[in-house]
C-alpha positions in Angstrom: -33.8 9.2 6.2 -31.2 8.0 4.1 -31.4 4.5 3.3 -28.3 1.9 4.0 -26.8 -0.2 1.3 -24.4 -3.1 0.8 -20.9 -2.2 0.3 -17.9 -4.0 -0.4 -14.4 -2.7 0.7 -11.8 -4.7 -1.2 -8.0 -5.0 0.4 -4.9 -6.9 0.4 -4.5 -10.6 1.7 -4.0 -10.6 5.3 -5.3 -7.4 5.9 -8.9 -8.2 5.9 -9.1 -8.2 9.5 -7.5 -4.9 10.2 -10.0 -3.8 7.4 -12.8 -5.2 9.1 -11.7 -3.7 12.5 -11.4 0.1 11.1 -15.1 -0.6 9.4 -16.4 -1.4 12.9 -15.0 1.9 14.4 -16.0 3.8 11.7 -20.0 2.5 12.6 -20.9 0.6 9.8 -23.7 -2.2 10.0 -23.3 -5.9 9.2 -19.6 -6.0 8.6 -18.9 -9.3 7.3 -15.0 -10.4 6.4 -14.5 -12.4 3.4 -11.2 -13.0 1.2 -9.3 -9.9 0.3 -12.6 -7.8 0.9 -15.3 -7.0 3.7 -18.7 -6.5 3.3 -20.6 -3.9 5.6 -23.8 -1.8 5.3 -24.0 2.3 5.3 -25.8 5.3 4.3 -24.7 7.7 1.5 -22.9 9.6 4.4 -21.1 6.4 5.5 -19.8 5.6 2.4 -18.0 9.1 1.7 -16.9 8.6 5.2 -15.2 5.3 4.0 -13.7 6.2 1.3 -12.1 9.2 3.3 -11.0 7.5 6.3 -10.5 3.3 5.6 -6.6 3.3 5.9 -6.7 -0.5 4.6 -8.9 -0.5 1.8 -8.1 -0.4 -1.7 -11.4 0.5 -3.1 -15.4 0.5 -1.8 -17.8 -1.0 -4.2 -21.9 -0.3 -4.2 -23.5 -3.5 -5.4 -26.5 -2.7 -7.3 -27.4 -5.9 -8.9 -27.2 -9.6 -9.7 -28.0 -12.4 -12.1 -26.9 -16.0 -13.4 -25.6 -16.4 -17.1 -23.8 -18.9 -18.1 -23.4 -17.5 -22.0 -22.8 -14.2 -24.0 -26.3 -13.8 -24.6 -27.6 -14.4 -21.1 -24.9 -11.6 -19.8 -26.3 -9.1 -22.2 -29.8 -9.8 -21.5 -28.9 -9.5 -17.5 -26.9 -6.3 -18.0 -29.8 -5.0 -20.2 -32.3 -5.6 -17.4 -30.9 -2.8 -15.0 -32.1 0.7 -15.9 -28.9 2.5 -16.6 -30.5 5.8 -17.1 -30.3 5.9 -13.3 -26.9 6.0 -13.2 -25.8 7.5 -16.4 -26.9 10.4 -19.1 -26.5 9.3 -22.3 -23.8 12.6 -23.1 -21.5 10.9 -20.2 -18.9 8.8 -20.1 -18.3 5.2 -18.3 -15.6 2.3 -18.1 -15.8 -1.2 -17.2 -13.5 -3.0 -15.2 -14.5 -6.9 -15.1 -12.9 -10.0 -12.8 -13.8 -13.4 -14.3 -13.3 -16.7 -12.4 -15.6 -19.2 -14.5 -15.2 -21.7 -17.1 -18.3 -19.8 -19.1 -16.4 -16.8 -19.9 -12.6 -17.1 -20.4 -11.5 -13.4 -20.7 -12.5 -10.2 -18.6 -12.1 -8.0 -22.0 -14.8 -9.8 -23.8 -17.0 -9.5 -20.8 -16.2 -5.7 -20.4 -17.3 -5.6 -24.3 -20.3 -7.6 -23.8 -21.3 -5.7 -21.0 -20.3 -2.0 -22.8 -22.8 -3.3 -26.2 -25.6 -3.9 -23.4 -25.5 -0.3 -21.9 -24.9 1.5 -24.7 -27.8 -0.6 -27.2 -30.1 0.4 -24.2 -29.6 4.2 -24.7 -29.2 4.4 -28.3 -32.9 2.6 -28.4 -34.3 5.0 -25.5 -32.8 8.3 -26.4 -30.8 8.0 -29.8 -27.9 8.9 -28.0 -25.2 6.8 -26.5 -22.9 7.4 -23.5 -19.2 6.9 -24.7 -16.1 5.0 -23.1 -13.7 7.0 -21.2 -10.8 4.9 -19.4 -9.0 7.6 -17.8 -11.6 9.5 -16.2 -15.1 8.2 -16.6 -18.2 9.6 -14.7 -19.1 6.6 -14.1 -17.1 3.1 -13.5 -18.8 0.1 -13.6 -17.6 -3.1 -11.8 -18.7 -6.7 -12.9 -17.4 -10.0 -11.2 -18.5 -13.3 -12.5 -17.8 -16.3 -10.2 -19.0 -19.6 -11.9 -22.2 -18.5 -13.2 -23.2 -15.9 -10.8 -22.6 -12.1 -12.0 -22.7 -9.1 -9.5 -22.9 -5.6 -10.8 -21.4 -3.0 -8.6 -20.7 0.7 -8.9 -17.2 1.8 -7.9 -17.2 4.7 -5.3 -13.8 5.3 -5.1 -12.3 5.7 -8.8 -8.8 5.6 -8.9 -7.1 3.1 -6.4 -7.2 4.6 -2.7 -3.7 3.7 -2.3 -3.7 7.3 -4.4 -3.8 9.5 -1.5 -2.5 12.8 -3.2 0.3 14.0 -1.3 2.9 11.8 -3.4 4.0 13.3 -6.2 7.8 12.2 -6.2 8.6 8.5 -5.8 12.1 6.9 -5.7 13.1 3.5 -7.0 11.0 1.4 -5.0 8.1 3.0 -3.4 5.6 0.9 -0.9 2.2 1.4 -1.8 0.5 3.6 0.8 -2.5 1.3 1.5 0.4 -1.7 1.8 2.2 0.8 4.4 -0.8 1.7 6.3 -2.1 -1.9 6.9 1.8 -2.8 7.9 1.8 -0.1 10.6 -1.5 -1.5 11.9 -0.5 -4.8 12.1 2.5 -3.9 14.0 0.2 -1.9 16.8 1.5 1.5 15.4 -0.6 3.5 17.9 1.0 6.9 17.9 1.6 6.3 21.7 5.8 6.3 21.0 8.5 7.6 19.3 8.8 5.9 15.6 11.6 5.6 13.1 11.6 4.6 9.7 15.6 3.9 8.7 15.3 3.3 5.6 12.6 5.5 4.4 12.6 6.3 1.0 10.4 8.5 -0.3 8.6 8.7 3.2 5.5 6.4 2.8 5.4 4.9 6.0 6.7 8.2 7.7 3.3 10.1 6.6 1.2 7.1 6.9 2.4 6.6 10.6 1.7 10.4 11.4 -1.7 10.4 9.8 -2.4 7.1 11.8 -0.6 8.8 15.4 -2.8 12.1 14.7 -5.7 10.3 13.3 -6.1 12.2 10.0 -8.4 10.5 7.7 -6.1 8.8 5.0 -7.9 10.3 1.5 -8.1 13.4 3.0 -5.2 15.3 0.6 -6.7 13.2 -2.1 -8.4 15.1 -5.1 -11.6 13.1 -5.9 -13.4 10.2 -5.5 -15.9 8.4 -8.3 -19.1 9.3 -6.2 -18.3 12.9 -7.1 -19.7 12.5 -10.7 -22.7 10.5 -9.7 -26.5 12.3 -9.9 -26.8 12.0 -6.3 -23.9 13.6 -5.3 -24.2 15.6 -1.7 -21.6 18.0 -2.1 -23.0 19.9 1.5 -23.0 16.0 3.2 -19.9 15.5 1.9 -18.2 18.7 3.8 -20.1 17.8 6.6 -18.2 14.4 6.6 -15.2 15.8 6.0 -15.7 18.7 8.7 -16.8 15.9 11.6 -14.0 13.6 10.3 -11.3 16.9 10.9 -13.0 17.4 14.5 -11.5 13.9 15.3 -8.0 14.1 15.1 -6.1 14.3 18.0 -2.4 15.7 19.3 0.8 13.9 18.8 3.3 14.1 21.7 6.4 11.9 20.4 8.7 12.1 17.6 8.5 10.2 13.8 11.9 10.3 12.1 13.0 9.1 8.9 16.6 8.2 7.8 17.7 7.4 4.1 21.2 7.6 3.1 20.3 8.8 -0.3 19.8 12.7 -0.3 17.5 12.3 -3.5 15.5 10.1 -0.9 15.3 12.6 1.6 14.5 15.5 -0.3 12.0 13.7 -2.0 10.2 11.9 1.2 10.1 16.1 2.6 8.4 17.1 -0.5 5.9 14.4 0.1 5.7 15.1 3.6 5.2 18.8 3.1 2.1 17.8 0.1 0.4 15.9 2.9 0.7 19.0 5.5 2.2 16.7 8.1 5.8 18.4 8.5 5.1 19.2 12.2 5.0 15.9 13.2 8.3 14.1 10.9 11.8 15.1 10.9 13.6 13.6 7.7 17.8 13.3 7.9 20.5 12.1 5.7 21.5 8.9 7.7 23.0 5.5 6.8 20.9 3.3 9.3 24.1 1.2 10.1 25.9 3.9 11.7 23.3 5.3 14.1 22.3 4.5 17.0 18.8 4.8 19.5 18.7 8.9 20.8 16.0 8.9 23.0 14.7 6.7 26.1 11.7 4.8 26.6 10.0 2.5 23.7 10.7 3.1 19.8 8.8 1.7 17.5 10.4 0.9 14.1 9.2 0.1 10.8 10.9 -0.2 7.5 11.0 -2.4 3.8 14.5 -2.6 3.3 15.8 -2.8 -0.4 15.7 -6.7 -1.8 17.7 -7.7 -4.7 14.9 -7.0 -6.9 15.5 -3.3 -5.8 18.7 -2.4 -5.4 21.8 -3.7 -6.1 23.0 -4.5 -2.7 25.2 -7.5 -0.8 22.2 -9.5 0.4 23.8 -11.6 2.9 26.3 -8.4 4.4 22.8 -6.2 4.3 20.8 -8.2 6.5 23.4 -9.2 8.5 24.0 -5.6 9.3 20.5 -4.7 9.9 20.5 -7.4 13.0 23.9 -6.3 13.9 22.6 -2.8 14.7 18.9 -3.5 15.8 21.0 -5.5 18.6 23.8 -3.5 19.5 22.5 0.3 18.8 18.5 0.0 19.2 17.6 -1.8 23.1 14.5 -1.2 23.7 12.9 -1.1 20.4 9.9 -3.5 18.8 11.7 -3.4 14.9 9.3 -4.6 11.9 10.2 -5.2 8.4 8.6 -6.7 5.3 10.9 -8.2 2.6 10.2 -10.3 -0.4 13.4 -12.2 0.3 12.6 -14.9 2.3 16.4 -16.1 2.2 17.9 -12.9 3.4 16.1 -13.5 6.7 18.5 -16.2 7.8 21.1 -13.8 7.7 19.4 -11.2 10.4 21.0 -13.4 13.0 18.0 -12.6 15.3 14.7 -14.7 16.2 12.0 -13.0 15.0 9.1 -13.1 17.6 6.1 -12.7 14.9 6.1 -13.8 10.7 3.0 -12.6 8.7 2.8 -13.6 5.5 2.0 -10.9 3.0 2.5 -9.9 -0.6 4.2 -6.7 -2.3 3.0 -6.5 -5.1 3.0 -10.1 -6.9 5.9 -11.1 -4.5 4.8 -13.3 -1.7 6.1 -11.4 1.3 6.7 -11.5 5.1 6.6 -8.5 7.8 8.5 -10.3 10.4 9.1 -8.6 14.2 12.1 -8.2 16.4 12.0 -7.5 20.3 15.2 -5.4 21.4 15.3 -5.7 25.0 16.9 -3.1 27.5 19.4 -4.2 29.8 20.3 -7.8 30.3 17.5 -8.7 28.9 19.8 -8.3 25.6 21.7 -11.2 26.2 19.2 -13.4 25.1 19.8 -12.1 21.4 23.9 -12.4 21.2 24.7 -15.0 18.4 
């Protein structure tokens, strides 16, 4: 029986609850929500499953050691106290990612360097050889987190951030991060039980993530590799078994997922990315200006999009956001429309009252995810401006 161990899934601000729910649904043990992270327990197979499946996690870390240090000697000694040959051979490569919130240590670069020295010296003393640093493709990625005098050492099980799903090769002017897109979709209540539209779809990220949620396709099934594949205890057969069991849980989707963009270049990039993700059976992309369209289907329509804001594209902000409100109000009855914007001023010009406002960050920019409910028939008068 594989033993359970603690892991930490990192996430964006505002996604802690959805990540907690994802982990519980997957079968994680001892799930605890923190700030921009959720801790949980599972075995090696669950570590593989979490990396493959989680839509809102940026990384999954495996804590291996913690100690106290309030100066560089104590830090060096603490890192030296771990037997690194359990995780690394002298002829392999590693890299250290350090995060520091401490008055004792000012610079994460300095911390990384000191920890690297401790690991390298241990190998040199024991074997006469030393592992080297590779920032791009290391065999082992080590995470050091210092909070005051508490030093936590973890192995990065994921490698490159999990938003790098493996399907997006073509990006347009300002693509939305895949993990941010998936989290927004889950916050919006998207579950694949209606038609879906992204009216300003850019390179198609919302479309791909919406299709994977609707069909219960693991978020990172197209990814080329995870960090744990280079570990000493890598179990290829177990990994294949986990992939097979996840793929057996995919489901049918009986509605439409559509994307519009007025730029031909964006439409062709979106189509490429959707093809890379093997999702072309579920998604159709059209060259259309949203402001010239109307709802084409009966029944509920779920709209999610990321409109351009002034940092992204050259648009007349006031007129543009007013047109969003007008188009939704006049042409899209029976619709729940959600969008994210970092231009908080612009929301005034939509001319509709949002029924929800959720604070998120798009990169370093504070943003709002807003919801507008368009009613069928007579209730629409409620929104006349």
